[in-house]
C-alpha positions as CSV (number, residue, x, y, z in Angstrom):
1,M,56.9,19.7,51.7
2,G,57.3,21.7,48.4
3,I,55.9,18.7,46.6
4,V,52.9,18.8,48.9
5,V,52.2,22.4,48.3
6,V,52.6,22.0,44.6
7,G,50.2,19.1,44.7
8,V,47.7,20.9,46.9
9,G,47.9,24.0,44.6
10,A,47.5,22.0,41.4
11,G,44.6,20.2,43.1
12,A,43.0,23.5,43.9
13,M,43.5,24.8,40.4
14,M,42.1,21.7,39.0
15,A,39.0,21.8,41.3
16,G,38.5,25.5,40.5
17,G,39.1,24.9,36.8
18,G,36.7,21.9,36.9
19,E,33.9,24.2,37.9
20,D,34.6,26.5,35.1
21,E,34.9,23.6,32.8
22,D,31.5,22.3,34.1
23,K,29.8,25.6,33.4
24,G,31.4,25.7,30.0
25,G,30.7,22.0,29.5
26,N,27.0,22.7,30.3
27,Q,26.9,25.5,27.9
28,T,28.6,23.3,25.2
29,V,26.3,20.4,25.8
30,S,23.2,22.7,25.6
31,A,24.6,24.4,22.6
32,T,25.5,21.1,20.8
33,A,22.1,19.3,21.7
34,P,20.3,21.0,18.7
35,A,23.5,20.4,16.6
36,S,23.4,16.8,17.5
37,E,19.7,16.6,16.6
38,S,20.4,18.3,13.3
39,A,23.3,16.0,12.8
40,S,21.1,13.0,13.2
41,A,18.5,14.6,10.8
42,P,20.6,14.2,7.6
43,P,20.4,10.4,7.4
44,S,16.6,10.8,6.9
45,P,17.1,12.7,3.6
46,S,19.3,9.9,2.5
47,V,16.3,7.6,2.8
48,D,14.8,7.8,-0.6
49,P,11.3,9.2,-0.3
50,A,10.3,7.6,-3.6
51,R,11.3,4.1,-2.3
52,Q,9.3,4.6,0.8
53,Q,6.2,5.5,-1.2
54,A,6.9,2.4,-3.5
55,V,7.1,0.2,-0.4
56,E,3.7,1.5,0.9
57,L,2.1,1.0,-2.5
58,D,3.6,-2.5,-2.7
59,K,1.8,-3.4,0.5
60,L,-1.6,-2.2,-1.0
61,L,-1.0,-4.2,-4.2
62,A,-0.3,-7.3,-2.2
63,D,-3.9,-7.0,-0.9
64,S,-5.4,-6.3,-4.3
65,G,-5.2,-9.8,-5.8
66,T,-6.5,-11.7,-2.8
67,G,-10.2,-11.9,-3.9
68,R,-9.5,-13.1,-7.4
69,T,-9.9,-16.9,-6.8
70,T,-13.2,-16.3,-4.9
71,V,-14.6,-14.2,-7.7
72,I,-13.7,-16.8,-10.3
73,N,-15.2,-19.6,-8.3
74,A,-18.3,-17.6,-7.6
75,V,-18.9,-16.8,-11.2
76,G,-18.3,-20.4,-12.1
77,D,-21.0,-21.3,-9.6
78,V,-23.5,-18.9,-11.1
79,K,-22.9,-20.3,-14.6
80,T,-23.7,-23.8,-13.4
81,C,-26.5,-22.8,-10.9
82,D,-24.6,-23.8,-7.9
83,N,-24.4,-22.1,-4.4
84,L,-26.1,-19.1,-5.9
85,S,-26.7,-17.2,-2.6
86,Q,-23.1,-17.9,-1.4
87,A,-21.8,-16.7,-4.8
88,A,-23.8,-13.5,-4.7
89,K,-22.5,-12.9,-1.2
90,D,-18.9,-13.6,-2.2
91,L,-19.1,-11.3,-5.2
92,R,-20.6,-8.4,-3.1
93,E,-17.8,-8.9,-0.6
94,A,-15.2,-8.7,-3.4
95,A,-16.8,-5.5,-4.7
96,K,-16.5,-4.0,-1.2
97,Q,-12.9,-5.0,-1.1
98,R,-12.1,-3.4,-4.5
99,S,-13.9,-0.2,-3.4
100,G,-11.7,-0.3,-0.3
101,L,-8.6,-0.5,-2.4
102,V,-9.6,2.8,-4.2
103,D,-10.1,4.4,-0.8
104,S,-6.8,3.2,0.5
105,L,-4.9,4.3,-2.7
106,A,-6.4,7.9,-2.2
107,K,-4.8,8.0,1.2
108,L,-1.3,7.0,-0.1
109,S,1.3,9.5,-1.1
110,V,2.8,8.4,-4.5
111,D,3.8,11.8,-5.9
112,K,7.6,10.9,-5.9
113,L,7.0,7.8,-8.1
114,P,7.7,7.9,-11.8
115,R,4.5,8.4,-13.8
116,H,2.5,8.3,-10.6
117,T,-0.5,10.0,-12.2
118,E,-0.9,7.4,-14.9
119,L,-0.4,4.5,-12.4
120,T,-3.0,5.8,-9.9
121,T,-5.4,6.6,-12.7
122,A,-5.1,3.0,-14.1
123,L,-5.3,1.4,-10.7
124,N,-8.4,3.5,-9.8
125,K,-10.1,2.6,-13.1
126,A,-9.2,-1.0,-12.7
127,W,-10.5,-1.4,-9.2
128,Q,-13.7,0.6,-9.8
129,A,-14.4,-1.4,-12.9
130,S,-13.8,-4.7,-11.0
131,A,-16.1,-3.6,-8.1
132,S,-18.7,-2.7,-10.7
133,A,-18.3,-6.0,-12.5
134,D,-18.5,-7.9,-9.1
135,N,-21.8,-6.1,-8.3
136,H,-23.2,-7.0,-11.8
137,Y,-22.2,-10.6,-11.3
138,A,-23.8,-10.6,-7.9
139,A,-27.1,-9.2,-9.4
140,W,-26.7,-12.0,-12.1
141,A,-26.5,-14.6,-9.3
142,D,-29.7,-13.1,-7.8
143,R,-31.5,-13.3,-11.2
144,T,-30.3,-16.9,-11.8
145,A,-31.5,-17.8,-8.4
146,G,-35.0,-16.5,-9.3
147,K,-37.7,-18.1,-11.2
148,K,-36.7,-19.6,-14.6
149,G,-33.1,-18.4,-13.8
150,C,-31.6,-21.8,-14.5
151,K,-32.1,-23.9,-17.7
152,K,-30.7,-27.5,-17.7
153,G,-28.3,-26.7,-15.0
154,K,-27.0,-23.5,-16.5
155,A,-27.7,-19.8,-16.0
156,A,-30.5,-18.8,-18.3
157,T,-29.0,-15.3,-19.0
158,Q,-25.6,-13.8,-19.7
159,P,-23.9,-11.2,-17.4
160,S,-23.1,-8.8,-20.3
161,A,-22.7,-5.7,-18.1
162,A,-20.4,-7.6,-15.8
163,N,-18.3,-8.9,-18.7
164,R,-17.9,-5.4,-20.1
165,E,-16.8,-4.0,-16.8
166,S,-14.4,-7.0,-16.3
167,G,-13.0,-6.2,-19.8
168,T,-12.2,-2.6,-18.7
169,A,-10.7,-3.8,-15.5
170,S,-8.3,-6.2,-17.3
171,K,-7.3,-3.4,-19.8
172,E,-6.5,-0.9,-16.9
173,K,-4.7,-3.7,-14.8
174,A,-2.4,-4.4,-17.8
175,K,-1.4,-0.6,-17.9
176,A,-0.9,-0.5,-14.2
177,A,1.1,-3.6,-14.1
178,K,3.5,-2.3,-16.7
179,L,3.9,1.0,-14.8
180,W,4.2,-0.7,-11.5
181,N,6.8,-3.3,-12.6
182,A,9.2,-0.6,-13.8
183,I,9.0,0.9,-10.3
184,A,9.3,-2.5,-8.6
185,K,12.4,-3.3,-10.7
186,K,14.0,-0.1,-9.7
187,Y,13.5,-0.6,-6.0
188,G,13.7,-4.4,-5.7
189,L,10.1,-4.9,-4.9
190,T,7.5,-7.5,-6.2
191,E,6.7,-7.4,-9.8
192,R,3.1,-8.3,-10.6
193,Q,1.1,-9.7,-13.5
194,P,-2.1,-7.8,-14.3
195,T,-4.1,-10.7,-12.9
196,Q,-2.4,-10.1,-9.6
197,L,-3.9,-6.7,-9.4
């Protein structure tokens, strides 16, 4: 009988204590909810923001070299008076793509990357010069397709403005590749030759 009373008393105490603990538990849970959120926040600072920026730039650079073969083939066609209208079209598309790279670069945050100002300046100059060169080559294709544009199966004129812009692009791509490769090495990303930009 005494055991039963003690058991009932203990049960009542536990039941009553349970309510208090629930209230306290609720307060603790609500009090610790922000703490657990802030506890889960510290891992994000441990993610290197410079590396995140490098990864995003790496994706853009992967797109940058895609039109190179098309441009080389189109310029080759103009030299030999082949597929002139297609060559002009391909060159204008390539110019549009390079201009798109400039726009995309402007939207990226790269301020945490080493020498980021020099890198973005070189990339912008390179892609703008490439776009200009492609447009000049396209105009050359149009001229070559015109009257007396071809002589003995070769383009009658030279694309001097296009060649000049192409030279500027090559120079700036060499600068950009050097700056990028230092970043790529640091973060284990793809290193690139100037021609891949």
